Each structure stands twice: as C-alpha cells, then as structure tokens.
N, C-alpha and C positions, 0 to 999 in steps of 0.2 A: 504494500500500500504506500503510495507516494503522495506528498503534498508540496505545494509551492512554499517558498520561504515566507510569504506573507500570512500563511495559515497559522503558524506557531510563533509565539513570542516567548522565547526562553530567556532566562536571566543570567547575566554575568555575576560572579560571586566574589567575597572579601579578602583582604590581606594587608600592606603598607610600605619603604625607604631603607636607609642603612643606619643602624644604631651606632653611636659613638663607641669606639674601642675603649674609651676611658670609663664607660658606664659600669657601675658596680651593682650587680643584682642582689647582693646579700649572699648568705651561705646556708645551704641545707646539707649538713654533713652527718646525717644519722638515718637509720631505718625507722620510719614512723610506726608507732604502735597504735593501730587504728581503733577508735572507739566503736562500740556496738551502736547501731542506728535504728533498731527495730521498735523500740518503745515509743508509743505516741505521746507519753508524758514528758513534761519539761525535765531536763537532766538536773542533777544536783549542781549547785553553783560551785565555782572555783573558790576555795578557801585558803589558798596559799598566800605568799607575801610578795609575789612579783608585782611591782607597781604597774608595769605595762599591761599585764593580764587583768589586773583589777580595774584599770582605767578602761580597757576595751569592754569588759563585762558591764561596767557602769554605763558606758555610752551606747553600746550596741548589744542589748540583751538578746534580741531576737533577729531573725533574718529580715523581717519587715523593717525594723529600725535601721539595720545596715543599709537596706535599699533606699529608705527615705533620706537618711542622713549622709550617705556616702555615694552610692551608685547613682541615684537620681540627680543629686546635686553636682557630682563631679563628672559623670560620664555622658549626660544627655542634654545639657542646656544649649550648646552652641551648634547651630546648623552648619553642616559641611565638614566639621571636624569631630563631632560627637555622635554617640549612638542613639539618635532619635529616629524619627520616621524617614529621614533621608539617608541614614547610614546604617549598614548592617553590622552587628545585630541591633535591633531596636530594644533598648533596655529601660524604656521610660516607665513601665508599669511592673508591679510584682509578677503578673502573669508572663510578661515578656522575659523577665529575668529568669523565672523558673524554666521557661522554654529553652533557655540556653544550655541547661543541663542535658547532657547526652546528645546534643546537636553537633554535627560535624562542623569544624571551622571552614570558612569559605575562603576563596581567593578573589582579590579585587584586581581586575584587569586595569591597566593604565601604567603603573610602574611595575613592570614584571619582576624586577629584582626584589620586590617586597614580599613575594610569595614564599612561604615556608614549605619545605618539601613534604612535611608530614600533614599538611593541609591539602595536598594535591589528591585529586580523585582520578579514577580510571577515565581516560579520554574517550571521546566519541570515536567511531571508526569510519574510515574513508576507503573508498574503492573507485576504480575507473572501470567504466563499462561502455560498450559501443565502439565503433571504429576498429573492430577486429581485436579488441582487448577486453579481458575480464579478470581483474587482478585479485579479487577477493578482498576481504576486509583487513585493514591495518590500523592500529591505534594512532590517533592524532596526537602529536607532541605539542605543537603550537602553530599558530597562523599569524600572518602579517601581510599587510598591503603596502607596497612601495609605489608611490605615484611617479608618473613620468611617461615619456613616450615608449611604446612597446618595442620589444626587440625585433629587428628585421634583418639580422645578419645571418651568416652561414653557421651551421653547427648548433651548439647549445649556448644559451645566454650565460653571462657571468652570474655568480651566485647572488649578487646584490642588484640584479636587473629589476626595473620596474615590473610590477605584476602582482598577482595574488599568490603568496608563498604558503606552502604547507610543509611542515617538518614532521616526519613520522617517527614512531618509536622503533619500527623495524623496516628492513628493506622491502620495497614493493616488488612482488613477484613479476617475472617476465623479463624481457630484454628490450622492449621498445623504449625509445628515448624521446620521440617526437610524435605525438598522436593527437588527433581531434577526437575527443571523447567526452562523456559526461562524468563529472566527479560527484559522487553521492556520499552524503554524510548520514551515518546511521547510529541509532541508539537502541538499547534494549529496554523495553517497557514490560511491566506486568499488567495484563489486561484480563480481568475476570479469572485471576489465578493462573493464567497462561503467560509464559515468557515469550515475547514477540520482538523481533527486530523491526525497527520502523525507520524508514528513510524520511528525514525531516527537512533536508535541504539538498539542493543539487545545482550544479553549474556546468554548462556545456560550453567548451571553448577548446583552444589548442593548449595541450599540456606538454611541458618540457620536464623530463625526468633526469636529474643531474646525477653524476657519478656517485656510487654508493646507494642510489635509489631510495634514499630517505628524505630527499629534498626535491619538491616539485614546484615549478613556477607555472601558473596559469596565465595565459595571455588575457589582457584586459583592453578591449577596444572601447571607444568613447561611448557607444550605446550600451555597454555593459557596466558602466560605472555604478548605476543604481543597484544592479544585481550584487556587485561586490560589497556595497554598503550594507545590503540586506544580509549577506553572509557574515559580515563582521558584527552585526547587531542581533542575529538570531540566537546567539548564546551557545556557540560550539564549545563543548567542554574540552579543554586542553589537558592532556596527561602530564605535560611538562611546561606549565605556564611561566615558570621562572627561567626556562631555557638553559638549564645547567646540566642537561643530560641525565638527571636523576628523576626517575619516575616514582614519586613518593608512594603512590598507591600500590606499586609492585613490591615495595619493601615492607610497608606497615599499613595497618588500617589507619584511615584519617583520624587525627586526634579530635577531641570534642572541645567546644567552646568552654564548657565547664564539665569536668569529669567527676560525677558523684563519687565521693570517697577518696579522690586523688587530686589535690590541688597542684601537685608538681607536674602533672600531665594535662592541665587545663590550659587551653590556648590563651584565653583572656588574661589569666594570671601570668602566663609567660610573656605576654605583651607588656604587662606592668613591670616585670622583672628584667626583660631583655634576654632571657634564656629559658630553656627547658631541658632538664636532666643534663646540664653542663653544655648544651649545644646552643649557640647563639641564634636568636630569633631575628629574622629580617624585619625591619620596620622600627620606627622611632618609638621610644618609651611612651606608653599611655598612662594617664590621660594626656592628650596632646595640648589642649588649651587651658588646662587647669593644673594646680599644684599636684605633685606626686602624693600618693596615699601616705599617711603617717604610719608609724609602726603599729599603733593601735588599730587603725583601719585595715591594714594588711593582715594582722592577726585575726581580726573578726572574720574577714573574708576567707582566710585559710581554714579556720575552724568550722565555719559554716559549710564550706565545700567538703571538707573531710568527713563531716557528720551527716551530709545530706544523703538520703536513701535513694536507691535506684527507683525510677518512676515516681519521684517525689512530686508533690503538688504545692499549690500556694499555702495550703494548711501547714506544710512543713516549715514555711518561712515564719509562721506564728509561734513555733516552738522556740524555747530558749536555745541559744547556741551553746554547745557543750564545751566550755572552756576547760572544765576540770579534767576531761579525758583527752582533750586535743593534744596531739603530738607536739605542736608548736608552742604550747604554753610552757614547755621546759626551757626554751631559749628564744623568746620572741624577738630579742634584739637582732637575731640573725636575719630577720625579714626587712631590715632597714634598706630602703630603695635608693637612698641618695648616694650617688657616686662621687668620686673625687677626680681631679685632674682636668676638668673643663674650666680653664682659666681664661682671663682676658687676653693675655699675651699669646697663649698657645692655641686658642680656638676662636673666641668671640670676636676679637679685633679683626680677624681675617674674614669672618662671615660678614661683618658690617662693611668692611673695606670693599669687598668684592661686590656686594649686592647694593650698597647704598652710597659708596664713595663718589659715584658719577654725579649725583645731585648735591650731596652734602660735602662739598669741598670748594676750594677756590676762594675768590674774594667776595663772592655773593652766594654763599651756600643756601640751599632751600631751608626755610624755617629758621634761618640764622643758626643752623646746627652743623658744625664741621665734624665729620667722622673719619678724617684722615689726619695723621700727624701724631706728635708725641704727647700732646696734652688732652687727648680725647677721653681717656679713662677718668681723669679728674673732672672733666666737664660732665660726664654722665652721672656723677654723684650730685650735681647741682639741679635746681628746679628747672622744669620745662618752661620754655617761653610761652607755650600755649596754655599751660596750667601751672602757674607759679606755686600752687599749693602742693604739687606733686613732683618729686624728683624724677629725672629720667630713669634712674635706677635706684631702688631702695633695697640694699643688700638684705637677702633673706625674705623679702616680701614682694613677690612678683605682682600681686594684685594692686600694689601701690607703686608700681614702676611704670611711668608713662610710656617709655620706649617699648617695653614688652607688650603693653596693652595695644599700642599702635601696630606692632608687628602682627598680632593675632586678630586685629580688626574688632576689638571689643566695642560694644555698643556705647559705652560711657565716653569714648573718645570721638571727638568731632573730626570729620574728614575721612579720606580713604585709608585703608590699611596700607602699610608700607613694608617693603618697597612696592610701589604701585605698578601693576602691569596693565597698561591701557588696553591691551587686547582682550583680557579676561575680566577687567574691572576688579581684580582681587590682588591681595598681596602675593609676592613672588617667592618668598622663602620656602624652602622645602620643609617637610614635616621634621626631618632629622635636625635641620638647623634651628628650627623653633624649639625643639626639644632640648637642644644643647643650651640655648639661651635661657630657657626655663630652669634647667639644672644648675647653670652657672649662678643665676640670681638666687635661687633657693639655697644654694650652698654658701651664700655670703658674698657673691660677686668678687671672687678672688682675682687679684691683678696678675700675679706671677706664680710660677710653679713653686 
C-alpha cells in the first residue's frame, strides 16, 4: 500500500550543541541501594542530620511540590528554549511530567551533533525499484539536501554535489551506479495486531550510487524542489542522525527521558549533569535559560526518580519522596552541578569578542558598550547604561545580570536579544555559549584561571 508524501505528516524528534569540556557533572561513585517502591503509603521521613537532605525534604516533600517549585518554574516558562508546548518534552503539567517516565528520548533535527547515540532509534528503510533494479530494503542512516545546480558531467558526481543525499547503514545490493528509479521509504507498523511494512514516501528521479554503495545522490530538477521539501518534512527516521557512524539502536535500547528507579540512566537528568554513566552527553547543560538546579533540587529529583514505580501515575507524585531510603541521601553533595574552569579570560571574553565585538567596539560602540580591549571585565561589573539599577554582570546572580538577560532575550529587558540576527529576529549565541555564560556568572564570574 503506497501513499503520497502529503498523506502523512510524521514528526521530527528531540536532542541539542556541545557541552563545555570544563563542565563538572558531580560524582556518583557507588552502587545505589534501591528502595522498595510498592507501598502506596507515604514513606517514613528522613531523620538523619545531613543538612542538604533535611532542606530538600522540607522544601520538596512530594513529587507534586518538586514539579510546582522546580520543574514548572525552571524548565517550562520560556518559549523556544524550555519544555513547554513548543519544545519536546512538554513538562508544564504533572501529567506531562509523569508521561516522561518510561518514554524514549527523542532527537531534535537541526544541529545533528547534538544527538546522543543512545537516543537514536532504528531508521526507516529505503529501497530502489523500477528501471530494471530492485534493491530490497536498507536502513536509512541520515539524509541531507544540498542546493545548487544539478550534476551534468560524465561518471559519478562528487560526494558533496548538489542533490538529495541518502546515507545508508549498509551497502545497497546490486552493481548499478546510475539509474532512473523510484526511491521508496518504508516503515513497519502494527495494524490490528498484524506487523505490516508501509511505504510512506517515494521519489522518482535519477539516482547516483557512489563507491561503497552506502551513499546515494538523487538528482533534483527545478520542478522537483517541492517534492524534496516534502521528503525533508515528512519525518524520515534516521538511524544515525548525528552522522558519526554509530547506530545507537543497534547497540542498546533507546534510553528513557526518565527511567523509573534509575536516575543515572534518565536522559533528562543526564542533560542536567552533562553525562550518563561516565559518557559525555551532547548538548548544553539544562536548564538553558535559567539557573542550574541547586543540590537540594537535584537530590529531590534523584530520589523521586529512584523511588518512582514502573507504570506510575500522577497519584505517585502525591506520595512523599523517600529521602530516608534514597541512595543519594548518603552523599548529596556529590550531585553538585556547578562546574569550574569557565572563566572570563579562558572562555567568556572570546565568546563576546567573536559574537559581539563587531558592534561593541571602536569609537562609537553600540549602546556605548565596548566588549573589546583590556578593561572590558571591569566594565561588566558596572551598571548598565540602559538600566542603571542593574549591573551588566552580578557575580553569582544571573537573574540580576543585565548582559545575561539581554543574551537570552528575557522579557524584562527592552529591545532585541543580543547579538541580534536580523535574518531570524533572534539572538545568535549558541545554546552551548549561553550555557557557559550562565555557568560563569553562577560560579562568581571569575576573571582568570
């Protein structure tokens, strides 16, 4: 059964940039002793003397309180960079938060380097048919459209030629290298209990099969531009979306956003910490637009996830968090997220110089703010010209730092976010750069190593 591209609207899925090598995720250096989670009653409270545990228990007694006071406040309020209706996963409500338990992490297409291998899913399958060829199905690694005039030379086009590119997990069977045929994209569905292969997209054109037979370039004529855009938007699942030749789903099952009983293998927590089981996670530390979780907040989240039952519901958020049995109550200080080494001289000055120096330099700098030269650090500790009541940088307090609020486009700041990109109407710093600025300010805006 075949359908045109316009019949099905499939969705592209989540991920994020490159985390600073100086980021310290904290330490987990023991085998957790898991608590039992079957009792529907509130657990006995923690009665030890660790001040961090006592503070967490006082502030966040239940999962509902953790969601209201931390998740909703920190992870959902800012459109475009937070987990609200515009960003996956939506964490605005307790029901949405519970839905993240046991749900596979997604990959967000756009910055392919941001995809974590253990979030990758099995790719859709591709085959060529017609024109005297029938290759059978091969898993799709990743796809790309390169604009430009089509190849009209002899032999095979260069690997970076304009066209619609498909990279496959395995070599395509056969020996033809230049064929006019139909490329078909297939996926397996379960319909009424029956497993069925379904062709959800196809594209007929001239195909070039490059040496190794894992890289195909489809010719794109002017009248086919709309078809290619449909191919890009229909939601083809890529088995290797980060293009590193590692097909994550072939090695391990995809990890969950939140893994009941196991915070160490929960992707959302890994994005907070920057690592999972000692492996670096691509993407800037979350939350991107707000201050990092405090140790008390991280402890509450770890203990909630560790004690959350399989197939848990909203009712389980209303139970008390089991701090007394939680593995992490023995050494909560190990969950400190704040790293070291992101200093003005080593990192932040270069970010501002590269992204902002063009306008904020010379004899007439924009907003009378110079971001090039030897005295910039001292100037950043002084009040903003636009808001004399607020310094450009308040060490330790990003929400009272005018420059940082300007970089993230906070609603309290008048004017466009900076550095301003007139093509998109948005700020132009990457997520990783903003995360480093946030870490730098939160850690005291240190000048030198």
